[in-house]
C-alpha positions in Angstrom: -14.4 9.4 18.6 -13.1 5.9 17.4 -11.4 5.7 20.9 -14.7 6.3 22.4 -16.3 3.9 20.3 -13.7 1.1 21.2 -13.8 1.7 25.0 -17.6 1.6 24.5 -17.3 -1.7 22.4 -14.8 -3.2 25.0 -17.0 -2.4 28.0 -19.9 -3.9 26.6 -18.2 -7.1 25.2 -16.5 -7.3 28.8 -20.2 -6.5 30.3 -21.5 -9.6 28.1 -18.9 -11.8 29.3 -18.9 -11.4 32.9 -22.9 -12.2 32.7 -22.1 -15.5 30.9 -22.7 -18.7 33.0 -20.8 -22.2 32.2 -17.9 -20.8 30.5 -15.3 -23.6 31.1 -12.0 -24.4 29.8 -8.3 -23.9 30.8 -7.0 -20.3 30.8 -3.4 -20.0 29.5 -0.7 -18.1 31.1 -0.8 -14.4 30.8 1.7 -13.1 28.7 3.9 -9.7 29.0 2.4 -6.5 27.8 3.6 -5.1 24.7 4.6 -1.7 24.3 1.8 0.7 23.3 1.9 1.8 19.5 5.4 0.2 18.6 5.8 -0.1 15.1 8.7 0.2 12.6 7.4 2.4 9.7 10.0 4.0 7.2 9.9 5.1 3.7 12.1 4.4 0.6 12.3 6.7 -2.6 12.9 5.8 -5.9 12.6 6.5 -9.7 10.8 3.7 -11.6 12.3 4.3 -15.1 10.9 2.6 -18.1 14.7 2.3 -19.3 15.5 -0.3 -16.3 12.0 -2.0 -17.2 11.6 -5.3 -18.5 8.7 -5.7 -20.9 6.5 -8.8 -21.2 3.5 -8.4 -23.4 1.2 -5.9 -21.6 3.4 -5.3 -18.3 6.5 -3.1 -18.0 8.1 -3.9 -14.7 11.2 -3.0 -12.6 12.3 -4.9 -9.5 14.0 -3.0 -6.7 15.8 -4.6 -3.9 14.5 -3.5 -0.6 15.9 -5.6 2.1 13.8 -4.1 4.9 10.8 -5.9 3.5 11.5 -8.6 5.8 9.3 -11.8 6.4 7.7 -9.9 9.3 6.7 -7.2 6.9 5.3 -9.9 4.4 3.6 -11.6 7.1 2.2 -9.3 9.6 3.0 -5.8 8.2 1.9 -3.8 4.8 3.6 -1.9 1.9 2.2 1.0 0.6 3.1 2.8 -2.6 2.7 6.4 -4.0 4.0 8.0 -7.0 4.6 11.7 -7.6 2.4 13.6 -10.4 1.5 17.5 -10.8 3.2 18.0 -7.0 1.0 15.5 -5.3 1.8 11.8 -4.1 -0.9 9.5 -5.5 -1.7 6.3 -4.1 -1.4 3.1 -6.4 -3.1 1.1 -7.6 -4.0 4.0 -10.3 -5.5 3.6 -13.7 -5.9 6.2 -16.4 -7.1 6.2 -20.0 -5.0 7.1 -23.2 -7.2 8.8 -25.6 -7.1 8.4 -29.4 -5.3 10.8 -31.7 -8.3 11.5 -34.0 -9.6 14.9 -32.9 -13.0 13.7 -34.2 -13.1 10.7 -32.1 -13.6 11.4 -28.4 -12.9 7.9 -27.1 -10.4 6.0 -24.9 -8.0 3.8 -27.0 -6.5 2.1 -24.0 -5.9 2.0 -20.4 -2.8 2.0 -18.1 -2.6 0.8 -14.7 0.1 1.7 -12.6 0.6 -1.1 -9.4 3.0 -2.9 -7.6 3.9 -6.0 -6.2 6.2 -7.1 -3.1 7.6 -10.1 -1.7 10.7 -10.9 0.9 13.5 -8.4 -0.1 12.1 -6.7 -3.1 9.3 -4.4 -4.3 8.3 -4.4 -7.9 6.1 -1.5 -9.5 4.8 -2.0 -13.3 2.7 -0.6 -15.6 0.2 -2.9 -17.2 -1.8 -1.8 -20.2 -5.0 -3.1 -21.9 -3.1 -3.7 -25.0 0.5 -4.8 -26.1 3.0 -2.4 -24.6 5.0 -2.8 -27.8 2.1 -0.8 -29.5 2.2 2.1 -27.3 4.3 5.1 -27.6 6.7 4.9 -24.5 6.3 8.7 -23.9 2.7 7.9 -22.6 4.4 5.7 -19.7 6.7 8.4 -18.2 9.3 7.6 -15.3 7.8 8.0 -12.1 9.3 9.2 -8.6 8.2 6.8 -6.1 7.8 6.2 -2.5 7.2 3.1 -0.8 6.1 3.2 2.9 7.1 -0.1 4.8 4.9 -1.0 7.6 6.6 -3.7 9.9 4.1 -4.7 12.4 0.4 -4.2 12.1 -0.7 -1.6 13.7 -3.1 0.0 11.3 -6.3 -1.8 12.6 -5.6 0.7 15.7 -5.4 3.8 13.9 -7.8 5.8 12.0 -5.5 6.8 8.9 -6.2 7.3 5.2 -4.0 4.7 3.5 -4.6 6.3 0.1 -3.4 9.8 1.3 0.3 9.9 1.6 0.3 13.2 3.7 -1.8 11.4 6.2 0.4 8.3 6.2 3.4 10.7 6.9 1.8 12.5 9.7 0.2 9.2 11.6 3.8 7.5 11.2 6.2 10.5 11.3 7.6 10.1 7.9 9.7 12.7 6.4 
């Protein structure tokens, strides 16, 4: 369906431009056609453990070296992160509430967000709580099996992929 829409949009645009008078200006040289659908996509698995994390106020983070996050990925690509919970891969960022221990009080005491950042050569998952992490029992911040999907070359604009669904991303890019 999206191919039909794209083809129709291009046909309409070409028709409109062909009907324009007075379009002037020099044209640059026509460059070589790139290969269709060429994009370098791979995944990296790791465990985010609080034992390895650095705690700073409301944030607990751990940095992992990923040399394949190149300048090309940073500038023109994408990095997606998922964590494993209850047998499924869940997209990040993800926020959940921690309820009060008081059985008479049905309320959320604080929230915890599981998120990440990346830059040239590394990725950094982190927990960020709405209160100081020193006040949180660490067993509510479990170690997490994680998967980063690194996309070098931004072909996503041409694909209809639900980037929040690891199985859809895995299938679209042929990941294991």
